[in-house]
N, C-alpha and C positions, 0 to 999 in steps of 0.2 A: 584549469584556463583547458587544456584540452580536453578535455571533458564538455565545457558551457560552448565549442567552435564543432565538433564535431555530432551535436544535435542544437543546434542553434535553431533549423525551422522547423522542429519541433517543439521548443523553444517558442519560437514568433508565433505558434498557431491558439500555442497555452494562453498566449498574454491577448491574442484577441480576440478567443472565448471567454477568459476571466474577463472581456471588458466588454461584456454581450450580459454577462452573469452580473455585476455590478451596473452598468446601464441600467437595466430592467427590474432590479432588484429593488435597487436606491435613484430614482430618479434626479432625486438632488445631490445625486454626484456627479451629474452631470455637469454644470456649472461651472465649481472646481475643475472637475477635470480638463474642461476647456482651456482655463486660464494654463492649467500648468501643461499644457502640448507645445506652446512655443519654447519656451526655458529647456523641456524636456530635449526635443528634436534640433535645439544647439545643441546638450552637453553630446546628442550623439552624435552631430556633426563634427564638432571640435574633434571626440574620439577618431573620426574616420582622418580626416584630412590632419592629424599627426604620423597617420600612419603613411602618408605620399609624401615621396621625398621631392622638396619643393625646389632642392638645387637642381630637378632634370625639369621641372617642370616647363621651360623657357622650349627642349623639344615638341611639347607637347603643341606650342603655340605656332612652332614651324611648319605643324601637320597641315597646312591650309586643304588637303584632301577629305580629310575628318572634318575638320570643321563645315566648309562647304558641303557637305553630304550633311552631316547635322539637321545646317541650316534648311539647304532642300528640303530637309522629311519632314520637319515639323513646320515648316510656313509653306511649303507646296502641296505634297502629298496630303498629310496630317487634315486641312482645309475641305480637300478634295472629297476624302474619304467621309468627316461629318456633316459636311450639306449632304450627303448621301443619306445616312445615314438618323443626320436629324430633321428629316424629311415627315416619317413615323410619328415625332411629335407636336411638326408645325401648325396646327394647330391648337396648341397648349403654349400662350405668349410667355406664361412663367415656367414652363420647363421646359417649352425651348430656349430662353435664356441662360438655364441652367446648363444646360448640357452642353452649349456652343462655350458661354463663360469658361466650365471647368475643361474640356476636349481641345481648345484651340492655347490653350494655354503650356506649354512642355516643361518638367517639372525641373525645379535647381538645387535641391534640397534634395531627399532624401535617396534619391536616384541613384545618386551616387555612392551610398554607402549597398543599395542592393546589386549594380554593376560589378560593386567590388567580390561581394559576398558571392557571387553567380561567375569571375573570375575576368570582368572585363577590365577593362582602363580605366580606372577611377582618373588617371590625371592627364587627361587627353579630353577627358568631361568635363572635369574641373577649370581645364583652359577653358573647354567653351562655355561653359556660364553668362560669362557676363555679355558676351551677343547673346545669349539666349534667353536671355536677362529682358537687355536692351529692348532688343527686337520684336518681343510680346507686346512690351508695352508702351510702340510702336505700333503693330500690327493689332490688336487687339481689337482696341476702334475701330478701328478699320474694314475689321473682316463684321466684328459684329452690327455696324451700319450697312455694310451689301448683306450680314445674311434676313435683319430682324428689319433696321427703319433707322434715320435719323436720331430719332426719339429716344434710345436706348443708350446712347455713346452719352448724352446730356447726364447719363445720374450715374456716369465712373467715377469713381475718385484713382486716381494712378499712385497715391500716397502708400496706401500696404505694400502693393509691389516693392515702394522703395522702405518703405521699413522692412522687409522681407530680405530682400538683400540685403543691408548692412547686415539685422541680426543674426538670421541665421547659415548665411553667407562670408561677410567681409571683417565680422567681430572675432565669429568662430575660427575662422583658414589666419587670422592676423597673427590669433594669443598664439595659433598651430606653428606656425611657421616660428617667431618667436621663442617658442620651447623652444623647438628642434637646433634653434642658434646655440641655447644653453644647453646642450644635452649631453655633451661633455659635463658639467657637471652634477651633486648628486643628486639639487634638487630636479634637474630638467629629465635623467635618467629616468628618477621616483615619479614623477609628470607621469613621462609617457605609458612606462610598466602602469599607473596605475588606470588609464585609459582605457587599453590596450587590455587590461583584465577585465574591464567594467561595459566595452563595446554591447557582449552580447544584453548581458541583461538591461544596458540603459535603450535598447531596444525594443527588449519587450516589456520596460515599462512603457513606452512612445506609441506604443501599437496598442497597450490597454486603454489609454486613457484617449488616444480618439476616437475609440471602440464605444468607451464609456460616454463620453460626449454625445455623441448622435444617436447610437442607438433608441432609446426610447425615442424621440421623435423622427428616428425614418420608420420606427415601429407604430407608428402612431396617422402616419399617410401613405403604408404601405402600397395599399392600391392605387394611390397614385404616382406612385412611385417603380413599378414594377417593370412598366414600358420604359423607361429611362437605362433600368440595372439593364436590363436587355440592349440596350445601344450603347452601354458600356461592356458590357461582357463580348461584345459583338467587336466593337475598334476595339481592343483589347487583342482579338482572335486575329482580325483583318493585319494587326497594328505587326505583329509578332508575327503571320507569316510574308511580310514588302520586309520585314527587320533581318531572317533570314534568307532572304533570295539576297539580298546584300551581305550580309555576313558572311553567310559563304562564298561570297566572291571575293571577299578585303584579303590579301598576304596574312593579317595581320588579328589572328582572331580575338585578341584581345580588345581590338581596337572593333570589332566586327559586330563583339556581343556589346557591346556600349552604345554603338550607333541603334540595335535592336532595343538596348533599355531607353535610351533617350528619343525616341517614337512612340513608346508605350506609355509613360510613365507623366503624367501630367500633374500637373499644377494647384491641386485641391487643399491644400493648405495656404495657401496662399492667395489665389481669389475667393475664396469663402466669404472675406471681409465686406468684398466689392457683391457678393452674393445678398449677404448682411444689409448692407447700405442699399439696396434695392426700396424703391417709393414700395404704398401698401397696392396689395392687389399683388403680390409676389410671392406671398410667404410658402411657395414652394418651390423657389427657387432656389435659398440656402438648402433648405433640405434636398436637391436633386446633386451638391456637389457632394454633400456630403456620402449622396449615397454611392455616389462614381470614389468618394475615401472606402468606402466601406469593399467595394469592389473589387479596387485594386490594390490595397491590400493581401487580398488573397491574392488575385494575381501573382503579385509578386513573390512573395513566397512560394509560389509553385514556379515562379519563371526561375529564383536561383538555383533553383533542382532541372528545368528543361532544357535551360540554354546552352551550357555546355553541352548537350548532346545536339541539340540541334546548332552549334557554333562551335566544333568538337578543334580545336587545338591540334596543326599537322603540322609535318614533320615536314622541314624546306626538300624541297628537290634540284639537287644543279645550286644552283651561286642564289 
């Protein structure tokens, strides 16, 4: 287990590399891999929730400063950044919609995982998840209407958001809370120990599945996706810079790191069904979302090592 934890970042990169090889060598694996992403991600999140002390979650809900900051970053700062960056593809409607769909929706799932790996406050971010989920359901149609026009809003179905929240957050978290309640029993201890040991392999599997399901389609339209890829890299750079400025001023470095990850990480796996449901003539829209996933996975792996250096833990001086 110690070996897995010490080498988790190289293992995640290996998972991404495996996904590239399998996805390009065997395009037939893309569909099965795509179907397996959600259950694999649910298991990863369940393992993450098991490590969070639910008895102390009330403290995170009481941290209004953190909640207000995360909401402001995602629904005030991010739309402004996206408005400027998206002008680069404003003349290509399918690409523009894909860029807006994915960048305007804050992540509610594996952001918790990567935040924890970088030493950030998973508890506070988990407590903020319901607010982030609800606000993006309400804000996304309004922002799309503002950026693109009313016609795109009629094609959106909020059901994927609700299903993702139940399947990826509520159920894994509820089971984790129940297991923690039974932690004094042999079954509870064994369950927690087993998922603790499986955390890194499950994450490697999830990354491999995501890349396997997407890489062939992305390669086929690579020429059209280079512009969106550049936007996604630029978005990550800008939001890491903003998150670092905020995080370094935060008294608690763990919370500062969580704010940074909340601003950078997007909800690609949840908005993908929305992109796939777009009408004919928008075949590039889901591929743009998939491209963001690939870019973000590489960014997240890098941030696990980079963020602790950008926002170091400081010893408290005085009181």
